[in-house]
ROKOL-420290 format. One line per 10 residues: number of its first residue (from 1); their letters; for each residue x, y negated, z of C-alpha. Coordinates in steps of 0.02 Angstrom, whole numbers, plus 50000, padded with zeros to 5 digits. Layout:
BEGIN
NUM> A> X,Y,Z; ... $
end
This chain:
BEGIN
1> MKKYLPIVLL> 50006,50008,50001; 50064,49825,49967; 50046,49775,50136; 50193,49892,50187; 50298,49815,50063; 50381,49706,50189; 50414,49830,50317; 50476,49950,50184; 50602,49807,50114; 50647,49759,50297 $
11> IALSIGFLTC> 50671,49950,50336; 50794,49965,50186; 50894,49804,50211; 50934,49855,50392; 50983,50035,50374; 51090,49986,50194; 51164,49853,50335; 51198,49982,50465; 51258,50121,50341; 51387,49984,50250 $
21> SKYLHPAFWW> 51437,49897,50403; 51587,49970,50421; 51636,49929,50270; 51597,49751,50278; 51675,49605,50379; 51571,49561,50549; 51528,49402,50458; 51414,49513,50374; 51318,49583,50504; 51229,49421,50567 $
31> PLLLTIPLLL> 51078,49468,50457; 51040,49605,50551; 50998,49467,50680; 50857,49400,50564; 50802,49578,50489; 50771,49674,50663; 50663,49537,50726; 50546,49534,50573; 50543,49736,50567; 50480,49729,50731 $
41> LGLYDITQKK> 50363,49589,50712; 50299,49676,50542; 50279,49831,50660; 50185,49735,50783; 50081,49657,50657; 50000,49814,50570; 49962,49891,50735; 49881,49767,50831; 49711,49746,50821; 49648,49563,50851 $
51> NAIHRNYPIF> 49706,49467,50685; 49664,49534,50513; 49756,49422,50424; 49908,49473,50511; 49854,49655,50501; 49830,49640,50324; 49986,49534,50292; 50121,49573,50416; 50255,49454,50430; 50187,49330,50290 $
61> GHGRDIAHWM> 50008,49314,50373; 50115,49224,50512; 50136,49076,50371; 49957,49015,50390; 49988,48996,50579; 50126,48881,50529; 50020,48798,50392; 49880,48779,50542; 50010,48692,50665; 50079,48584,50548 $
71> RPKIYQYFIE> 49914,48525,50475; 49891,48369,50586; 50062,48331,50579; 50083,48315,50395; 49911,48237,50367; 49961,48103,50490; 50140,48045,50429; 50109,48095,50245; 49944,48080,50188; 49812,47980,50302 $
81> SDTDGKPFNK> 49817,47793,50251; 49838,47658,50380; 49654,47660,50421; 49560,47806,50403; 49647,47920,50534; 49554,47994,50679; 49522,47967,50830; 49634,47804,50811; 49694,47756,50642; 49877,47714,50617 $
91> LFRDIAYNRA> 49831,47529,50627; 49766,47522,50803; 49912,47646,50860; 50041,47543,50803; 49958,47378,50885; 49973,47480,51039; 50152,47526,51005; 50206,47352,50957; 50107,47271,51108; 50180,47402,51236 $
101> NDTQDTTPFG> 50385,47374,51158; 50331,47181,51164; 50388,47188,50972; 50325,47096,50823; 50113,47131,50813; 50065,47030,50675; 50019,47090,50508; 50063,47027,50337; 49958,47006,50162; 49791,47017,50242 $
111> TQFDVYSTGY> 49680,47133,50294; 49678,47328,50253; 49506,47353,50304; 49376,47363,50162; 49285,47197,50224; 49125,47268,50103; 49104,47440,50156; 48973,47500,50282; 48997,47478,50470; 49150,47319,50435 $
121> EWMNHSITAL> 49115,47227,50585; 49183,47041,50621; 49171,46887,50749; 49110,46725,50723; 49219,46576,50733; 49212,46398,50775; 49246,46245,50675; 49266,46188,50832; 49392,46304,50904; 49492,46266,51071 $
131> DPHTLNPDPR> 49662,46266,51112; 49697,46430,51188; 49816,46356,51294; 49700,46256,51376; 49598,46422,51435; 49614,46538,51573; 49770,46665,51523; 49718,46804,51642; 49503,46780,51651; 49431,46878,51807 $
141> VIIGGPTCRQ> 49262,46944,51849; 49210,46958,52036; 49127,47135,52066; 49029,47136,52222; 48862,47106,52262; 48772,47018,52416; 48792,47180,52523; 48995,47197,52479; 49124,47142,52605; 49262,47144,52495 $
151> PYAASMLNVS> 49222,47083,52316; 49375,47141,52205; 49421,47014,52051; 49450,47120,51904; 49544,47112,51739; 49454,47095,51569; 49547,47261,51524; 49580,47421,51665; 49664,47588,51637; 49514,47700,51633 $
161> AMSYGSLSKN> 49479,47877,51728; 49632,48000,51704; 49668,48119,51836; 49846,48197,51899; 49839,48354,51824; 49782,48298,51646; 49902,48181,51648; 50085,48207,51695; 50152,48132,51862; 50262,48020,51772 $
171> AVMALNGGAA> 50116,47954,51664; 50017,47929,51809; 50163,47850,51898; 50201,47719,51745; 49998,47666,51734; 49998,47634,51914; 50162,47541,51887; 50108,47446,51742; 49959,47404,51850; 50044,47343,51993 $
181> IGGFAHNTGE> 50169,47219,51874; 50001,47168,51758; 49882,47133,51910; 49740,47257,51829; 49641,47403,51905; 49700,47588,51877; 49560,47732,51898; 49606,47889,52000; 49471,48002,51883; 49411,48141,51985 $
191> GGISPYHLKF> 49559,48223,52025; 49593,48139,52187; 49727,47998,52244; 49909,48084,52218; 50057,48015,52277; 50097,47958,52103; 49969,47841,52117; 50014,47771,52268; 50216,47760,52234; 50207,47575,52147 $
201> GGDLIYQLGT> 50056,47502,52231; 49941,47445,52086; 49770,47435,52123; 49666,47582,52131; 49491,47617,52092; 49433,47799,52183; 49323,47902,52064; 49223,48026,52155; 49167,48168,52043; 49056,48321,52070 $
211> GYFGSRAKDG> 49209,48423,52157; 49247,48281,52281; 49408,48300,52271; 49534,48220,52405; 49359,48188,52515; 49310,48374,52491; 49253,48498,52638; 49290,48671,52654; 49128,48713,52579; 49137,48606,52424 $
221> NFSAELFTEK> 49016,48477,52497; 49056,48284,52520; 49173,48257,52664; 49116,48088,52745; 49285,48096,52872; 49412,48132,52726; 49316,47994,52608; 49353,47861,52755; 49542,47895,52752; 49556,47877,52565 $
231> AALEQVKMIE> 49445,47715,52560; 49548,47637,52687; 49698,47622,52587; 49736,47464,52564; 49758,47491,52355; 49602,47565,52344; 49500,47404,52292; 49357,47499,52233; 49261,47652,52231; 49161,47764,52074 $
241> IKLSQGAKPG> 49041,47893,52089; 49053,47995,51923; 48913,48063,51858; 48971,48116,51699; 49105,48061,51568; 49078,48024,51400; 49174,48157,51314; 49094,48308,51403; 48926,48248,51486; 48829,48351,51576 $
251> HGGILPAGKV> 48981,48478,51573; 49059,48549,51736; 49237,48619,51753; 49330,48754,51815; 49538,48730,51875; 49604,48927,51841; 49671,48997,52007; 49853,48991,51922; 49849,48803,51890; 49802,48743,52080 $
261> TKEIAEIRGV> 49981,48754,52126; 50006,48699,52328; 50028,48511,52275; 49861,48506,52182; 49782,48618,52316; 49835,48479,52453; 49800,48317,52342; 49603,48407,52271; 49579,48474,52469; 49554,48651,52377 $
271> PLGQDVISPP> 49613,48823,52436; 49749,48906,52345; 49747,49031,52226; 49566,49013,52195; 49470,48954,52053; 49423,48768,52075; 49241,48745,52009; 49163,48567,51973; 48986,48581,51935; 48900,48488,51812 $
281> YHRAFSSPTG> 48784,48394,51928; 48818,48315,52141; 48773,48411,52275; 48772,48240,52392; 48608,48206,52316; 48468,48258,52190; 48362,48092,52158; 48389,47908,52099; 48344,47849,52267; 48464,47988,52351 $
291> LLHFVQQLRE> 48607,47902,52231; 48572,47744,52299; 48577,47811,52486; 48751,47881,52436; 48802,47711,52360; 48748,47642,52524; 48854,47771,52633; 49004,47760,52532; 48996,47555,52556; 48977,47577,52754 $
301> LSGGKPIGFK> 49129,47701,52750; 49226,47594,52649; 49218,47452,52750; 49106,47348,52610; 49206,47390,52445; 49138,47382,52295; 49041,47540,52259; 48985,47581,52086; 48942,47734,51965; 48993,47797,51808 $
311> LCIGHKAEFL> 48883,47891,51667; 48861,47901,51476; 48673,47886,51432; 48589,48030,51411; 48404,48037,51453; 48337,47840,51421; 48214,47901,51572; 48343,47935,51692; 48441,47760,51692; 48275,47690,51715 $
321> SICKAIIKTG> 48230,47802,51857; 48381,47726,51928; 48312,47558,51909; 48162,47579,51989; 48245,47672,52144; 48353,47510,52170; 48179,47391,52139; 48099,47517,52286; 48243,47543,52393; 48331,47360,52380 $
331> IQPDYISIDG> 48503,47479,52360; 48611,47403,52218; 48766,47477,52165; 48912,47346,52127; 48937,47396,51970; 48908,47540,51815; 49029,47600,51713; 48958,47650,51538; 49047,47776,51452; 49028,47819,51269 $
341> GEGGTGAAPL> 48997,47976,51194; 49144,47952,51090; 49272,47945,51236; 49414,48048,51247; 49488,48204,51357; 49607,48315,51380; 49490,48458,51333; 49303,48481,51300; 49189,48621,51223; 49179,48540,51019 $
351> EFSNSVGMPF> 48990,48533,51039; 49008,48403,51188; 49141,48308,51106; 49046,48310,50945; 48882,48308,50972; 48820,48254,51161; 48814,48082,51229; 48755,47934,51178; 48874,47826,51086; 48956,47685,51168 $
361> KEGLAFAYNA> 48875,47537,51069; 48704,47609,51111; 48722,47652,51286; 48797,47486,51325; 48667,47399,51244; 48535,47499,51323; 48600,47485,51501; 48617,47288,51490; 48440,47274,51435; 48360,47398,51562 $
371> LEGFGIKEDI> 48452,47286,51701; 48387,47146,51620; 48222,47214,51612; 48210,47251,51784; 48276,47071,51823; 48426,47162,51921; 48585,47119,51804; 48646,46981,51897; 48719,47069,52036; 48769,47227,51951 $
381> KLLAAGKVIT> 48933,47195,51840; 48937,47332,51689; 49105,47402,51653; 49124,47485,51461; 49233,47609,51393; 49248,47675,51216; 49388,47658,51103; 49456,47485,51186; 49604,47435,51114; 49617,47258,51032 $
391> GFHIVRALAI> 49560,47101,51101; 49413,47103,50984; 49342,47266,51052; 49348,47172,51212; 49232,47027,51131; 49128,47144,51056; 49096,47252,51242; 49080,47094,51315; 48964,47038,51163; 48861,47180,51196 $
401> GADACYSARA> 48837,47140,51374; 49000,47215,51471; 49079,47115,51603; 49246,47188,51585; 49334,47348,51496; 49416,47511,51521; 49543,47592,51417; 49620,47781,51429; 49686,47826,51249; 49743,47642,51213 $
411> MMLALGCIQA> 49849,47661,51380; 49908,47843,51319; 49955,47763,51162; 50053,47616,51257; 50134,47754,51365; 50203,47823,51190; 50081,47967,51148; 50094,47994,50954; 49905,48061,50942; 49974,48253,50916 $
421> LECNTNHCPT> 49802,48323,50985; 49891,48433,51086; 49834,48374,51241; 49741,48536,51274; 49903,48653,51289; 50020,48582,51407; 50126,48536,51263; 50109,48383,51227; 50281,48325,51155; 50276,48150,51245 $
431> GVATQDDSLA> 50266,48210,51401; 50105,48123,51431; 49982,48269,51446; 50064,48401,51520; 50119,48480,51685; 50275,48550,51588; 50396,48456,51707; 50555,48473,51564; 50421,48380,51446; 50358,48273,51573 $
441> SGLVVQDKKL> 50541,48213,51607; 50565,48144,51446; 50441,47992,51499; 50546,47874,51595; 50421,47787,51715; 50532,47638,51721; 50536,47583,51561; 50359,47661,51517; 50276,47554,51660; 50339,47407,51558 $
451> AIANFHKETI> 50259,47462,51413; 50089,47463,51506; 50103,47295,51562; 50174,47239,51403; 50021,47310,51315; 49891,47241,51433; 49982,47067,51434; 49979,47043,51251; 49807,47139,51221; 49741,47007,51343 $
461> HSFVELMAAS> 49819,46845,51266; 49742,46913,51110; 49568,46924,51193; 49586,46738,51245; 49659,46671,51080; 49491,46761,51005; 49375,46653,51143; 49461,46496,51088; 49421,46534,50895; 49247,46543,50951 $
471> GIDHQDKFNR> 49242,46382,51052; 49207,46472,51201; 49273,46428,51334; 49225,46573,51457; 49192,46754,51446; 49008,46750,51503; 48969,46664,51354; 48989,46790,51233; 48815,46860,51165; 48750,46982,51030 $
481> SHIYRRVEMD> 48741,46835,50914; 48947,46815,50893; 48957,46982,50812; 48905,47030,50660; 48902,47223,50568; 48888,47271,50385; 48734,47379,50374; 48752,47397,50173; 48858,47328,50052; 48748,47149,50000 $
491> VSKRYDEIYP> 48676,47151,50192; 48745,47094,50366; 48658,47100,50534; 48711,47002,50676; 48719,47121,50840; 48551,47029,50927; 48448,47108,50773; 48530,47270,50777; 48520,47292,50987; 48376,47159,51001 $
501> YIPKGSLLHK> 48371,47085,51199; 48209,47110,51301; 48148,46978,51395; 48214,46971,51577; 48098,47064,51704; 47981,47129,51566; 48000,47316,51631; 47925,47259,51813; 47746,47238,51750; 47647,47379,51645 $
511> DSIPQDWRFD> 47571,47246,51546; 47734,47172,51495; 47832,47337,51453; 47899,47323,51255; 47815,47436,51155; 47972,47541,51103; 48007,47564,51290; 47851,47616,51355; 47870,47811,51323; 48061,47834,51424 $
521> MSLAGHDQFI> 47961,47717,51552; 47818,47845,51579; 47923,47971,51612; 48048,47863,51733; 48027,47877,51925; 48110,47833,52067; 48086,47986,52168; 48162,48100,52038; 48268,48074,51883; 48128,48127,51748 $
531> KNQPLVKLHI> 47977,48176,51775; 47904,48339,51706; 47857,48299,51525; 47711,48416,51443; 47771,48520,51309; 47687,48416,51150; 47773,48422,50967; 47740,48286,50872; 47653,48301,50721; 47699,48153,50582 $
end
């Protein structure tokens, strides 16, 4: 059979070399070092049963594996244009690298985007533009409602949630070191507060996920005593309850026992050598009012620090239920973080990454409108995350309704990430998303913390310049009319036409609820996230 031909040839070559070896110079024995391993590989291929390609095409079948591994590298470096790479194109990757390295970030010869293609977006500028030097070079937003005793002045751009475990210790230290230099916040992610988050003294947002890591009792439930210890840390400026994340909303997680090192076990407060399960739901509460009472409990335990929660919008009625519970209980979160369905993570099931969760713009516009509709937006700040990498992305988020932004992958790019798409393999070539010390050691903390600070500084500078170009002297004055989007080749619309506002307080009274909000409002209740809806199919 043809498939045995490589094996036969290798056997023949090996026998030939061995037979003639006494007549050959020792230098000619080296081919045996190649032929014998290939022979063993071929014999394994034809006897194994898991891979049909290897079984039918021994040795040569591995060429497909090599090509598959090389494909994203070849595509990124030799095939894709500057504007069509995914998840981030080369233009955006380069601007992150250039700003991180404090090198030239200007571009020659005009835009490479097709400004007449559907999806192109732009910002209005003003004939009476302002001098950017007259504006605050470091705009801030105060997070903390009437019952918050320790409000926090947050930057317009902060490090989004990324846990130690998904990121290397060097990456975590560099992010926090950059946050300390630049005066912005670093979200810990749900993996708890590690020594690497504390090393450089950068401001922290302590995130509590469904596993309650760092504040976890032995039975896996929330521990008020352990939380109080963590929240009392001077570096911890805000606390964030994670309800869901954009990359895999509604999905829990399992940290296999083999990955639970002694250090990870101590940081997360979990048993050594056992699988650690993070359920897709919280055990500390099960209703909207329960969530808000939990918010109040954390506020008291933390000494009055800002408490918020993070989610990717799913059922609209569930978010509306939380709004109804705020009205009912009088308890407000200090902020809400809105993540988009396009969010990134080190590892997520394909279906969840591609097909679950409301995208960033729709989710943010809906959340802002809902809070306005209930008349509660004034004291609740919105933080937004959704591929924010440039000053324009910050402007766009603020125009839709955000008060400040988070970014995760842009910060990873500033650390040196090359978008190798190997975050889930533990083989990250730049040492960012790996626990392999030999790879992580390549990321030099002293250098990369400066890169993070540079990227943040230059991106905020570009945001201020855009604000000045719009004739706006304060970030609160951005609204949806400032951004246009091309919806067809010859048709463009303002964001307030695509995502229309609803009247303030219109959701408080049955008669004033907008028509397209009534179905979701009918399913929302303060005592449960979503009412039981009848199993009725709609017929058109």
